[in-house]
C-alpha positions in Angstrom: -3.7 -52.9 -18.6 -4.5 -49.4 -17.2 -3.1 -46.5 -19.2 -1.0 -44.0 -17.2 -2.3 -40.5 -17.1 1.2 -39.2 -17.5 4.3 -41.2 -18.5 7.8 -40.3 -19.5 10.5 -42.6 -20.9 14.2 -42.2 -21.3 14.0 -38.4 -21.0 17.2 -36.5 -21.8 17.5 -32.7 -21.9 20.2 -30.1 -21.6 20.6 -26.4 -22.1 24.2 -27.0 -23.5 26.2 -30.1 -24.3 25.9 -31.4 -20.7 22.5 -33.0 -19.9 20.4 -31.5 -17.1 18.3 -34.7 -17.2 19.4 -38.0 -18.5 17.4 -41.3 -18.8 14.5 -40.2 -16.6 11.3 -42.3 -16.7 8.3 -42.8 -14.5 4.5 -43.2 -14.7 1.6 -41.5 -12.9 -2.1 -42.5 -12.7 -5.1 -40.4 -11.6 -5.2 -40.4 -7.9 -1.5 -40.8 -7.3 0.4 -38.5 -5.0 4.0 -38.6 -6.1 7.0 -36.5 -4.8 10.2 -35.6 -6.6 12.9 -34.2 -4.3 16.5 -33.2 -5.0 19.1 -30.5 -4.3 19.1 -27.2 -6.1 20.2 -27.7 -9.7 19.1 -31.3 -9.9 16.7 -30.6 -12.7 13.4 -30.5 -10.9 11.9 -27.4 -12.6 13.2 -28.6 -16.0 11.4 -31.9 -15.4 8.1 -30.0 -14.8 8.6 -28.1 -18.0 9.2 -31.2 -20.0 6.3 -33.0 -18.5 4.0 -30.1 -19.3 5.2 -29.8 -22.9 6.9 -26.4 -22.4 10.3 -28.0 -23.3 11.0 -30.7 -25.9 13.3 -33.4 -24.8 16.5 -34.1 -26.8 15.6 -37.8 -26.4 12.7 -39.8 -25.0 9.0 -39.2 -24.8 6.3 -37.7 -22.6 2.8 -39.2 -23.0 -0.6 -38.1 -21.8 -3.1 -41.0 -21.6 -0.7 -43.1 -23.9 -0.4 -40.4 -26.6 2.8 -38.3 -27.2 2.3 -34.9 -25.7 3.5 -33.3 -28.9 0.3 -34.5 -30.5 -1.7 -32.1 -28.3 -2.2 -28.4 -28.5 -1.4 -26.2 -25.5 -5.1 -25.8 -24.9 -5.6 -29.6 -24.9 -2.6 -30.1 -22.6 -4.1 -27.6 -20.1 -7.3 -29.6 -19.9 -5.3 -32.7 -18.8 -2.8 -31.1 -16.4 -2.4 -27.9 -14.5 1.0 -26.5 -13.5 1.4 -24.5 -10.3 4.8 -22.9 -10.9 7.0 -21.0 -8.5 7.1 -18.1 -10.9 4.8 -15.2 -10.3 2.6 -13.8 -13.1 2.7 -10.0 -13.6 0.1 -8.3 -11.3 -2.6 -6.6 -13.4 -4.6 -5.7 -10.4 -6.8 -8.8 -10.6 -9.0 -10.0 -7.8 -8.8 -13.6 -6.5 -12.0 -14.5 -8.4 -10.7 -13.1 -11.7 -7.4 -14.9 -11.2 -9.1 -18.3 -10.6 -11.4 -17.7 -13.5 -8.4 -17.8 -15.8 -8.3 -21.5 -15.1 -11.4 -21.9 -17.3 -9.6 -20.5 -20.4 -8.5 -24.0 -21.7 -12.1 -25.1 -22.0 -13.1 -22.2 -24.3 -12.0 -21.1 -27.8 -12.1 -17.4 -27.2 -11.5 -14.8 -24.5 -14.9 -15.1 -22.9 -15.2 -17.9 -20.4 -17.5 -16.7 -17.7 -20.6 -18.7 -18.2 -22.8 -20.0 -15.4 -21.0 -23.4 -15.3 -17.7 -21.6 -15.2 -18.7 -19.6 -12.2 -19.9 -22.7 -10.4 -16.5 -24.4 -11.0 -14.6 -21.3 -9.9 -16.6 -21.0 -6.7 -16.1 -24.7 -6.0 -12.3 -24.4 -6.6 -12.1 -21.4 -4.3 -14.1 -23.3 -1.6 -11.8 -26.3 -1.8 -8.7 -24.2 -1.4 -10.4 -22.0 1.2 -9.9 -18.7 -0.6 -13.6 -18.1 -1.2 -13.6 -15.5 1.6 -10.9 -13.6 -0.3 -12.7 -13.7 -3.7 -13.0 -9.9 -4.0 -9.5 -9.1 -2.6 -6.7 -7.9 -4.9 -3.9 -10.4 -5.4 -1.4 -7.8 -4.3 -3.0 -7.7 -0.8 -2.5 -11.4 -0.1 0.1 -13.2 1.9 2.4 -15.8 0.4 0.3 -18.6 1.7 -2.9 -17.1 0.4 -1.3 -16.5 -3.1 -0.2 -20.2 -3.2 -3.8 -21.3 -2.5 -5.1 -19.0 -5.2 -2.6 -20.6 -7.7 -3.9 -24.0 -6.8 -7.5 -22.9 -7.0 -6.8 -21.6 -10.6 -5.2 -25.0 -11.4 -8.2 -26.9 -10.0 -10.5 -24.7 -12.1 -8.9 -26.2 -15.2 -10.5 -29.5 -14.0 -7.3 -31.4 -14.8 -6.4 -35.1 -14.4 -3.1 -34.1 -12.9 -1.8 -31.2 -10.8 1.9 -30.5 -11.1 3.4 -28.3 -8.3 6.8 -26.8 -8.5 8.4 -25.9 -5.1 5.0 -25.0 -3.5 6.5 -24.4 0.0 8.9 -21.7 -1.2 8.7 -18.6 1.0 5.9 -20.1 3.2 6.0 -19.9 7.0 5.3 -23.0 9.1 1.6 -22.3 9.4 1.2 -21.9 5.7 3.2 -25.1 5.1 0.9 -27.1 7.4 -2.1 -25.6 5.7 -0.8 -26.6 2.3 0.0 -30.1 3.5 -3.6 -30.5 4.6 -4.9 -29.1 1.3 -2.8 -31.5 -0.8 -4.3 -34.5 1.1 -7.9 -33.2 0.7 -7.5 -32.5 -3.0 -6.0 -35.9 -3.7 -8.8 -37.8 -1.9 -11.4 -37.1 -4.7 -9.5 -35.0 -7.2 -6.6 -35.1 -9.6 -3.3 -36.9 -9.2 -0.6 -34.7 -7.8 3.1 -34.5 -8.6 4.9 -32.5 -6.0 8.4 -31.3 -6.9 10.3 -29.8 -4.0 13.6 -29.6 -2.1 11.7 -29.8 1.2 12.3 -33.4 2.2 10.1 -33.6 5.3 7.1 -31.9 3.5 7.3 -34.4 0.7 7.8 -37.4 3.0 4.6 -36.4 5.0 2.4 -35.8 2.0 3.4 -38.3 -0.7 2.9 -42.0 -1.2 5.8 -42.5 -3.6 9.0 -40.5 -3.9 11.8 -40.1 -6.4 15.1 -38.5 -5.5 16.5 -36.6 -8.5 20.3 -36.3 -8.3 22.6 -35.1 -11.1 19.8 -35.5 -13.7 18.7 -39.0 -12.8 16.3 -40.7 -10.5 18.8 -42.1 -8.0 16.3 -43.6 -5.5 12.6 -44.5 -5.9 10.0 -46.0 -3.7 7.9 -45.4 -0.6 8.8 -42.6 1.8 10.3 -45.0 4.4 12.3 -46.8 1.7 13.7 -43.6 0.1 14.2 -41.2 3.0 17.1 -43.0 4.7 20.4 -41.6 6.1 22.4 -43.3 3.4 20.2 -41.9 0.6 20.3 -38.4 2.0 24.1 -38.5 2.3 24.5 -39.7 -1.3 22.0 -37.3 -2.8 22.3 -34.1 -0.7 25.8 -34.5 0.6 24.8 -34.0 4.2 24.8 -36.2 7.2 21.3 -36.4 8.7 19.4 -38.2 11.3 16.4 -40.0 10.0 13.8 -41.3 12.5 10.0 -41.8 12.5 7.5 -39.0 13.2 5.8 -40.4 16.4 2.4 -38.9 15.3 2.2 -39.7 11.6 4.6 -42.7 11.3 6.4 -41.0 8.3 10.2 -40.7 8.1 11.6 -37.4 9.5 14.9 -36.0 8.5 17.1 -33.8 10.8 20.2 -32.4 9.1 23.3 -32.6 11.2 26.2 -31.3 9.1 27.7 -31.1 5.6 29.8 -33.8 4.2 33.0 -33.3 2.3 32.4 -32.3 -1.3 32.3 -35.4 -3.5 
């Protein structure tokens, strides 16, 4: 039986007595493209932190390649999975190339990680994310969409098995969102598995092959985009009435919000 690249079982976590996540479990394999959607406060970012070992669950386990994540060092975890968070790092005046080079740090013991092979991997990562033309630009001069691509390039430079993206469409205009959608598909074709965590229902429905709806700390609905993105599921999870039809070009479900429902 094939071992999952990432698996969690019976996860429970809370910042106080009330759990943020409760009894969450799923598996991911290399090459998967999985989405987790849910309203604000559903626990999406907390889930990313648990899966990457930044938080320790009150109950349950997270495993990398069948081994408890607590058995790995931070450096070892970073070789297996890369997290593209919505948080911005302090700007130290770095160029794009310097920022992407930081992705090579997990593969070295010290501070020096700019060997010939490292440079080749960094150049390849920038080409894949189409930021190679920006290599000598300062991060501060980039647009939101360009910065997001640089973050993903840094993650790819880690050469991970899995790429975890937390709210990647935040603050992006429509052009940048479309560009990111194309990039996710390209990366997934011959690269790492991708876990896409977002509140953007239509973006996730277009990109992902499998979707979980996280609601009040639990996976309430799980399955294919067409099986999960339904009017009934949207009402139950997001407390809105929506029209769900089929995108005539892609065949994926498309959600149009109509109005709020009464508070449950």
